[in-house]
BALOBA-1460 file (C-alpha; in Angstrom, 3 decimals):
// residues 270
<rec num="1" residu="h" x="-19.366" y="3.955" z="29.310"/>
<rec num="2" residu="r" x="-16.332" y="5.779" z="27.937"/>
<rec num="3" residu="r" x="-12.932" y="6.076" z="29.620"/>
<rec num="4" residu="r" x="-13.494" y="3.160" z="31.976"/>
<rec num="5" residu="g" x="-10.921" y="0.838" z="30.425"/>
<rec num="6" residu="l" x="-13.542" y="-1.428" z="28.825"/>
<rec num="7" residu="l" x="-11.850" y="-1.511" z="25.407"/>
<rec num="8" residu="s" x="-8.468" y="-2.190" z="27.017"/>
<rec num="9" residu="r" x="-9.985" y="-5.160" z="28.845"/>
<rec num="10" residu="l" x="-11.565" y="-6.440" z="25.635"/>
<rec num="11" residu="m" x="-8.276" y="-6.164" z="23.757"/>
<rec num="12" residu="r" x="-6.410" y="-7.780" z="26.650"/>
<rec num="13" residu="a" x="-8.781" y="-10.746" z="26.554"/>
<rec num="14" residu="q" x="-8.540" y="-11.025" z="22.768"/>
<rec num="15" residu="i" x="-4.742" y="-10.869" z="22.521"/>
<rec num="16" residu="d" x="-4.267" y="-13.249" z="25.444"/>
<rec num="17" residu="d" x="-6.664" y="-15.717" z="23.820"/>
<rec num="18" residu="v" x="-4.785" y="-15.533" z="20.514"/>
<rec num="19" residu="h" x="-1.501" y="-16.041" z="22.368"/>
<rec num="20" residu="e" x="-2.804" y="-19.047" z="24.308"/>
<rec num="21" residu="r" x="-3.972" y="-20.639" z="21.039"/>
<rec num="22" residu="g" x="-0.425" y="-20.376" z="19.693"/>
<rec num="23" residu="e" x="-1.440" y="-18.104" z="16.813"/>
<rec num="24" residu="a" x="1.266" y="-15.790" z="15.486"/>
<rec num="25" residu="f" x="-0.796" y="-12.683" z="14.737"/>
<rec num="26" residu="a" x="-4.236" y="-11.110" z="14.745"/>
<rec num="27" residu="s" x="-5.719" y="-8.979" z="11.963"/>
<rec num="28" residu="l" x="-8.745" y="-6.761" z="11.454"/>
<rec num="29" residu="f" x="-10.351" y="-3.986" z="9.435"/>
<rec num="30" residu="a" x="-10.554" y="-0.892" z="11.601"/>
<rec num="31" residu="s" x="-13.682" y="1.232" z="11.799"/>
<rec num="32" residu="e" x="-11.480" y="3.969" z="13.307"/>
<rec num="33" residu="p" x="-7.742" y="3.627" z="12.593"/>
<rec num="34" residu="t" x="-6.501" y="5.558" z="15.636"/>
<rec num="35" residu="i" x="-7.973" y="3.029" z="18.065"/>
<rec num="36" residu="y" x="-5.858" y="-0.038" z="17.458"/>
<rec num="37" residu="g" x="-2.366" y="1.401" z="17.335"/>
<rec num="38" residu="r" x="-2.598" y="1.703" z="21.116"/>
<rec num="39" residu="f" x="-2.716" y="-2.094" z="21.293"/>
<rec num="40" residu="g" x="0.130" y="-2.879" z="18.924"/>
<rec num="41" residu="y" x="-1.723" y="-3.088" z="15.622"/>
<rec num="42" residu="g" x="0.015" y="-1.648" z="12.576"/>
<rec num="43" residu="l" x="-1.263" y="-0.833" z="9.106"/>
<rec num="44" residu="a" x="-0.507" y="-3.820" z="6.856"/>
<rec num="45" residu="a" x="-2.207" y="-2.757" z="3.614"/>
<rec num="46" residu="l" x="-4.105" y="0.114" z="2.051"/>
<rec num="47" residu="e" x="-7.232" y="-0.441" z="-0.012"/>
<rec num="48" residu="y" x="-8.859" y="1.471" z="-2.845"/>
<rec num="49" residu="r" x="-12.516" y="2.399" z="-3.062"/>
<rec num="50" residu="m" x="-13.578" y="3.003" z="-6.644"/>
<rec num="51" residu="t" x="-16.488" y="4.910" z="-8.196"/>
<rec num="52" residu="l" x="-16.561" y="4.850" z="-11.992"/>
<rec num="53" residu="p" x="-19.224" y="6.553" z="-14.165"/>
<rec num="54" residu="r" x="-20.633" y="3.945" z="-16.554"/>
<rec num="55" residu="v" x="-20.166" y="6.256" z="-19.561"/>
<rec num="56" residu="r" x="-16.410" y="6.334" z="-18.797"/>
<rec num="57" residu="a" x="-16.070" y="2.592" z="-18.248"/>
<rec num="58" residu="a" x="-14.641" y="1.495" z="-21.612"/>
<rec num="59" residu="l" x="-11.562" y="-0.696" z="-21.692"/>
<rec num="60" residu="r" x="-8.514" y="0.831" z="-23.324"/>
<rec num="61" residu="a" x="-7.752" y="0.250" z="-26.979"/>
<rec num="62" residu="g" x="-5.330" y="-2.495" z="-27.951"/>
<rec num="63" residu="l" x="-6.411" y="-5.112" z="-25.409"/>
<rec num="64" residu="p" x="-7.161" y="-8.634" z="-26.677"/>
<rec num="65" residu="g" x="-10.726" y="-9.233" z="-27.808"/>
<rec num="66" residu="r" x="-13.345" y="-11.004" z="-25.765"/>
<rec num="67" residu="t" x="-12.096" y="-14.381" z="-24.539"/>
<rec num="68" residu="g" x="-13.962" y="-17.212" z="-22.856"/>
<rec num="69" residu="n" x="-17.469" y="-16.961" z="-21.495"/>
<rec num="70" residu="v" x="-19.182" y="-15.317" z="-18.507"/>
<rec num="71" residu="r" x="-22.519" y="-16.641" z="-17.265"/>
<rec num="72" residu="l" x="-24.690" y="-16.159" z="-14.195"/>
<rec num="73" residu="v" x="-24.853" y="-19.145" z="-11.862"/>
<rec num="74" residu="e" x="-26.932" y="-20.168" z="-8.861"/>
<rec num="75" residu="h" x="-25.735" y="-20.597" z="-5.290"/>
<rec num="76" residu="d" x="-24.784" y="-24.269" z="-5.461"/>
<rec num="77" residu="e" x="-22.628" y="-23.933" z="-8.578"/>
<rec num="78" residu="a" x="-20.959" y="-20.840" z="-7.137"/>
<rec num="79" residu="l" x="-20.152" y="-22.789" z="-3.959"/>
<rec num="80" residu="r" x="-18.529" y="-25.527" z="-6.061"/>
<rec num="81" residu="t" x="-16.455" y="-23.287" z="-8.325"/>
<rec num="82" residu="f" x="-15.709" y="-19.898" z="-6.718"/>
<rec num="83" residu="p" x="-13.574" y="-21.243" z="-3.831"/>
<rec num="84" residu="h" x="-11.186" y="-22.948" z="-6.266"/>
<rec num="85" residu="v" x="-10.600" y="-19.658" z="-8.092"/>
<rec num="86" residu="y" x="-10.171" y="-17.803" z="-4.822"/>
<rec num="87" residu="e" x="-7.646" y="-20.339" z="-3.554"/>
<rec num="88" residu="r" x="-5.450" y="-19.831" z="-6.629"/>
<rec num="89" residu="v" x="-5.493" y="-16.062" z="-6.077"/>
<rec num="90" residu="r" x="-4.953" y="-16.364" z="-2.320"/>
<rec num="91" residu="r" x="-1.668" y="-18.180" z="-2.740"/>
<rec num="92" residu="e" x="-0.242" y="-15.323" z="-4.817"/>
<rec num="93" residu="i" x="-1.352" y="-12.187" z="-2.928"/>
<rec num="94" residu="p" x="-0.129" y="-11.349" z="0.608"/>
<rec num="95" residu="g" x="-2.932" y="-10.658" z="3.064"/>
<rec num="96" residu="f" x="-5.540" y="-12.981" z="1.557"/>
<rec num="97" residu="l" x="-7.050" y="-15.330" z="4.138"/>
<rec num="98" residu="s" x="-8.090" y="-18.939" z="3.670"/>
<rec num="99" residu="r" x="-11.869" y="-19.436" z="3.782"/>
<rec num="100" residu="p" x="-13.656" y="-22.550" z="5.054"/>
<rec num="101" residu="k" x="-16.914" y="-23.662" z="3.449"/>
<rec num="102" residu="e" x="-18.907" y="-21.964" z="6.213"/>
<rec num="103" residu="w" x="-17.293" y="-18.621" z="5.343"/>
<rec num="104" residu="w" x="-18.423" y="-18.951" z="1.732"/>
<rec num="105" residu="e" x="-21.931" y="-19.968" z="2.689"/>
<rec num="106" residu="l" x="-22.522" y="-17.369" z="5.413"/>
<rec num="107" residu="r" x="-20.312" y="-14.398" z="4.499"/>
<rec num="108" residu="r" x="-20.066" y="-14.460" z="0.711"/>
<rec num="109" residu="l" x="-22.907" y="-16.331" z="-0.969"/>
<rec num="110" residu="r" x="-25.721" y="-15.894" z="1.542"/>
<rec num="111" residu="d" x="-28.324" y="-13.400" z="0.341"/>
<rec num="112" residu="d" x="-30.785" y="-12.863" z="3.184"/>
<rec num="113" residu="h" x="-29.210" y="-9.631" z="4.514"/>
<rec num="114" residu="r" x="-29.217" y="-7.145" z="1.645"/>
<rec num="115" residu="p" x="-27.903" y="-3.597" z="2.085"/>
<rec num="116" residu="p" x="-30.666" y="-0.949" z="1.952"/>
<rec num="117" residu="g" x="-31.709" y="-0.251" z="-1.635"/>
<rec num="118" residu="s" x="-29.756" y="-3.160" z="-3.085"/>
<rec num="119" residu="g" x="-31.149" y="-5.948" z="-5.194"/>
<rec num="120" residu="p" x="-30.313" y="-9.653" z="-4.990"/>
<rec num="121" residu="l" x="-26.778" y="-10.983" z="-5.080"/>
<rec num="122" residu="n" x="-25.659" y="-11.862" z="-8.614"/>
<rec num="123" residu="r" x="-23.028" y="-14.550" z="-9.147"/>
<rec num="124" residu="a" x="-21.074" y="-14.460" z="-12.411"/>
<rec num="125" residu="l" x="-18.625" y="-17.192" z="-13.420"/>
<rec num="126" residu="f" x="-15.895" y="-16.788" z="-16.065"/>
<rec num="127" residu="e" x="-14.834" y="-19.957" z="-17.881"/>
<rec num="128" residu="l" x="-12.205" y="-20.567" z="-20.513"/>
<rec num="129" residu="e" x="-12.654" y="-23.809" z="-22.432"/>
<rec num="130" residu="g" x="-14.941" y="-25.016" z="-19.664"/>
<rec num="131" residu="v" x="-12.463" y="-24.316" z="-16.847"/>
<rec num="132" residu="p" x="-13.629" y="-21.865" z="-14.096"/>
<rec num="133" residu="l" x="-11.005" y="-19.110" z="-13.846"/>
<rec num="134" residu="g" x="-12.812" y="-16.044" z="-12.514"/>
<rec num="135" residu="y" x="-15.930" y="-14.853" z="-10.750"/>
<rec num="136" residu="a" x="-17.803" y="-11.755" z="-9.651"/>
<rec num="137" residu="l" x="-20.334" y="-11.114" z="-6.895"/>
<rec num="138" residu="y" x="-22.352" y="-7.941" z="-7.384"/>
<rec num="139" residu="r" x="-25.637" y="-6.215" z="-6.669"/>
<rec num="140" residu="v" x="-27.640" y="-3.545" z="-8.454"/>
<rec num="141" residu="a" x="-28.919" y="-0.688" z="-6.289"/>
<rec num="142" residu="d" x="-31.907" y="1.368" z="-7.484"/>
<rec num="143" residu="a" x="-32.641" y="4.833" z="-6.171"/>
<rec num="144" residu="e" x="-35.059" y="7.558" z="-7.183"/>
<rec num="145" residu="e" x="-33.166" y="10.808" z="-7.713"/>
<rec num="146" residu="d" x="-34.238" y="14.069" z="-9.381"/>
<rec num="147" residu="d" x="-37.531" y="12.645" z="-10.691"/>
<rec num="148" residu="g" x="-35.776" y="9.624" z="-12.185"/>
<rec num="149" residu="w" x="-34.217" y="6.303" z="-11.302"/>
<rec num="150" residu="t" x="-30.490" y="5.695" z="-11.013"/>
<rec num="151" residu="r" x="-28.883" y="2.273" z="-10.985"/>
<rec num="152" residu="k" x="-25.519" y="1.583" z="-9.433"/>
<rec num="153" residu="l" x="-23.604" y="-1.664" z="-9.786"/>
<rec num="154" residu="r" x="-21.934" y="-2.573" z="-6.501"/>
<rec num="155" residu="v" x="-19.085" y="-5.052" z="-6.865"/>
<rec num="156" residu="v" x="-18.845" y="-7.163" z="-3.716"/>
<rec num="157" residu="e" x="-15.890" y="-9.187" z="-5.008"/>
<rec num="158" residu="a" x="-14.358" y="-9.867" z="-8.421"/>
<rec num="159" residu="l" x="-11.317" y="-12.101" z="-8.903"/>
<rec num="160" residu="g" x="-9.494" y="-13.766" z="-11.747"/>
<rec num="161" residu="a" x="-6.980" y="-16.595" z="-11.448"/>
<rec num="162" residu="d" x="-4.773" y="-15.008" z="-14.121"/>
<rec num="163" residu="a" x="-4.491" y="-11.828" z="-16.194"/>
<rec num="164" residu="t" x="-6.959" y="-13.020" z="-18.843"/>
<rec num="165" residu="a" x="-9.613" y="-13.996" z="-16.302"/>
<rec num="166" residu="t" x="-9.197" y="-10.696" z="-14.431"/>
<rec num="167" residu="r" x="-9.597" y="-8.716" z="-17.648"/>
<rec num="168" residu="e" x="-12.672" y="-10.639" z="-18.782"/>
<rec num="169" residu="i" x="-14.545" y="-10.606" z="-15.475"/>
<rec num="170" residu="w" x="-14.053" y="-6.847" z="-15.258"/>
<rec num="171" residu="r" x="-15.038" y="-6.433" z="-18.913"/>
<rec num="172" residu="f" x="-18.299" y="-8.144" z="-18.012"/>
<rec num="173" residu="l" x="-18.899" y="-5.868" z="-15.002"/>
<rec num="174" residu="l" x="-18.082" y="-2.661" z="-16.859"/>
<rec num="175" residu="e" x="-20.462" y="-3.557" z="-19.702"/>
<rec num="176" residu="v" x="-23.602" y="-4.255" z="-17.638"/>
<rec num="177" residu="d" x="-26.278" y="-2.081" z="-19.270"/>
<rec num="178" residu="w" x="-28.523" y="0.541" z="-17.669"/>
<rec num="179" residu="m" x="-26.018" y="1.438" z="-14.941"/>
<rec num="180" residu="e" x="-25.087" y="5.003" z="-14.037"/>
<rec num="181" residu="e" x="-21.945" y="3.979" z="-12.144"/>
<rec num="182" residu="i" x="-19.901" y="1.039" z="-10.921"/>
<rec num="183" residu="r" x="-18.636" y="0.934" z="-7.352"/>
<rec num="184" residu="a" x="-16.092" y="-1.381" z="-5.755"/>
<rec num="185" residu="w" x="-14.107" y="-1.464" z="-2.524"/>
<rec num="186" residu="l" x="-11.325" y="-3.469" z="-0.901"/>
<rec num="187" residu="l" x="-9.280" y="-3.197" z="-4.099"/>
<rec num="188" residu="p" x="-5.506" y="-3.534" z="-3.670"/>
<rec num="189" residu="t" x="-3.546" y="-0.437" z="-4.629"/>
<rec num="190" residu="d" x="-1.848" y="-2.346" z="-7.475"/>
<rec num="191" residu="h" x="-5.123" y="-3.627" z="-8.917"/>
<rec num="192" residu="p" x="-4.811" y="-4.256" z="-12.684"/>
<rec num="193" residu="l" x="-8.087" y="-2.421" z="-13.355"/>
<rec num="194" residu="i" x="-6.050" y="0.802" z="-13.296"/>
<rec num="195" residu="h" x="-4.254" y="-0.402" z="-16.440"/>
<rec num="196" residu="l" x="-7.310" y="-1.916" z="-18.143"/>
<rec num="197" residu="v" x="-9.642" y="1.068" z="-18.496"/>
<rec num="198" residu="a" x="-9.288" y="3.756" z="-21.140"/>
<rec num="199" residu="r" x="-9.812" y="6.550" z="-18.594"/>
<rec num="200" residu="p" x="-8.035" y="5.657" z="-15.328"/>
<rec num="201" residu="d" x="-8.529" y="9.285" z="-14.250"/>
<rec num="202" residu="q" x="-12.285" y="8.536" z="-14.071"/>
<rec num="203" residu="l" x="-11.939" y="5.700" z="-11.561"/>
<rec num="204" residu="r" x="-12.215" y="8.189" z="-8.658"/>
<rec num="205" residu="l" x="-9.967" y="6.058" z="-6.491"/>
<rec num="206" residu="r" x="-9.873" y="6.839" z="-2.799"/>
<rec num="207" residu="a" x="-7.191" y="5.268" z="-0.660"/>
<rec num="208" residu="d" x="-8.386" y="3.999" z="2.701"/>
<rec num="209" residu="t" x="-6.875" y="2.002" z="5.526"/>
<rec num="210" residu="g" x="-7.300" y="-1.690" z="4.810"/>
<rec num="211" residu="l" x="-5.878" y="-4.618" z="6.725"/>
<rec num="212" residu="w" x="-4.330" y="-4.072" z="10.165"/>
<rec num="213" residu="a" x="-2.093" y="-6.705" z="11.760"/>
<rec num="214" residu="r" x="-0.903" y="-7.332" z="15.301"/>
<rec num="215" residu="l" x="2.131" y="-9.579" z="15.787"/>
<rec num="216" residu="v" x="1.180" y="-11.601" z="18.857"/>
<rec num="217" residu="d" x="4.272" y="-13.808" z="18.583"/>
<rec num="218" residu="v" x="7.019" y="-11.784" z="16.870"/>
<rec num="219" residu="g" x="9.343" y="-14.748" z="16.388"/>
<rec num="220" residu="a" x="6.695" y="-17.045" z="14.921"/>
<rec num="221" residu="a" x="5.209" y="-14.324" z="12.704"/>
<rec num="222" residu="l" x="8.537" y="-13.298" z="11.175"/>
<rec num="223" residu="s" x="9.581" y="-16.934" z="10.724"/>
<rec num="224" residu="a" x="6.318" y="-17.827" z="8.981"/>
<rec num="225" residu="r" x="6.527" y="-15.291" z="6.156"/>
<rec num="226" residu="r" x="8.683" y="-15.245" z="3.042"/>
<rec num="227" residu="f" x="11.449" y="-12.749" z="2.261"/>
<rec num="228" residu="a" x="12.962" y="-11.587" z="-0.991"/>
<rec num="229" residu="h" x="16.595" y="-12.018" z="0.087"/>
<rec num="230" residu="d" x="18.762" y="-13.882" z="2.568"/>
<rec num="231" residu="g" x="20.842" y="-12.082" z="5.169"/>
<rec num="232" residu="r" x="20.448" y="-10.915" z="8.749"/>
<rec num="233" residu="v" x="18.905" y="-7.945" z="10.497"/>
<rec num="234" residu="v" x="18.661" y="-7.494" z="14.268"/>
<rec num="235" residu="l" x="15.578" y="-5.786" z="15.707"/>
<rec num="236" residu="d" x="15.052" y="-4.247" z="19.153"/>
<rec num="237" residu="v" x="11.283" y="-4.596" z="19.623"/>
<rec num="238" residu="r" x="9.208" y="-2.554" z="22.094"/>
<rec num="239" residu="d" x="5.855" y="-4.060" z="23.047"/>
<rec num="240" residu="p" x="4.487" y="-2.982" z="26.455"/>
<rec num="241" residu="f" x="1.064" y="-4.552" z="25.791"/>
<rec num="242" residu="c" x="2.593" y="-7.981" z="25.087"/>
<rec num="243" residu="p" x="5.842" y="-8.004" z="27.080"/>
<rec num="244" residu="w" x="6.746" y="-11.522" z="25.906"/>
<rec num="245" residu="n" x="7.725" y="-9.905" z="22.576"/>
<rec num="246" residu="e" x="10.017" y="-7.307" z="24.148"/>
<rec num="247" residu="g" x="13.713" y="-7.538" z="23.437"/>
<rec num="248" residu="t" x="16.170" y="-8.183" z="20.620"/>
<rec num="249" residu="w" x="15.371" y="-10.480" z="17.708"/>
<rec num="250" residu="a" x="17.708" y="-11.599" z="14.933"/>
<rec num="251" residu="l" x="16.038" y="-12.336" z="11.610"/>
<rec num="252" residu="a" x="18.425" y="-14.477" z="9.576"/>
<rec num="253" residu="d" x="17.681" y="-16.543" z="6.465"/>
<rec num="254" residu="g" x="13.950" y="-16.432" z="7.089"/>
<rec num="255" residu="t" x="14.010" y="-17.422" z="10.772"/>
<rec num="256" residu="a" x="13.644" y="-15.133" z="13.803"/>
<rec num="257" residu="k" x="15.246" y="-15.960" z="17.154"/>
<rec num="258" residu="r" x="16.317" y="-14.221" z="20.328"/>
<rec num="259" residu="w" x="19.594" y="-12.300" z="20.144"/>
<rec num="260" residu="r" x="21.892" y="-10.709" z="22.711"/>
<rec num="261" residu="r" x="23.980" y="-8.372" z="20.613"/>
<rec num="262" residu="a" x="23.383" y="-4.808" z="19.478"/>
<rec num="263" residu="a" x="20.381" y="-4.197" z="17.232"/>
<rec num="264" residu="d" x="20.390" y="-2.622" z="13.786"/>
<rec num="265" residu="l" x="16.946" y="-1.113" z="14.241"/>
<rec num="266" residu="a" x="14.767" y="-0.197" z="17.233"/>
<rec num="267" residu="l" x="11.006" y="-0.117" z="16.663"/>
<rec num="268" residu="d" x="7.666" y="-0.755" z="18.311"/>
<rec num="269" residu="v" x="5.656" y="-3.890" z="17.518"/>
<rec num="270" residu="g" x="3.229" y="-1.987" z="15.271"/>
């Protein structure tokens, strides 16, 4: 079924549907990065995958002592508290998506589809003076290797609403006993963990392609985001897959609109 234009038809249907809904862009995580550039997707963010030996997981000297409290919670309490923490983080970090209740129930807190070899989903809540400020979702994977058992802690997601909460939720994860290593993925490349551990060289960070974005409506997408400075730049955009984006756009004071004068920069939509 290769080379029959099936993927092009799928992408055509998807982008047209997004456009008809009036949505400014589409985004995805690519299983193979070279596929989606053909359809106007561009790399929006890298991610780190981390593998840290437990014996090298100490926090660096000089950090504040243990603050607040971390405890394991059940599904219902996690559903009440975790989204509030996530929402605080989402508003500060570009690329985070809003999550409806159904997303939390089906994609984050549901535990009936475990990866092979993994144990149940653990839900840890960090509180400071009774206020929920951080959480972690993780599993423990057991495997028999070399006539013995190894245990690996797999961090599904760990977030703190501020620097203290981030430090303490990761302190908790790094100190779980009987683990040979801690693994995490989808970490931003500026993740504070790099500055929290005593041996950042042991994190074994591997950069990978993360979020990809496709501007379906160039004017709406550029007008919807924030910029560090005022001013104007004129763009000559090439977009053969979505010809309604083709042409010259002036981005001035945070708003994009059609322009008829010479462009400062010519580029494709990706």
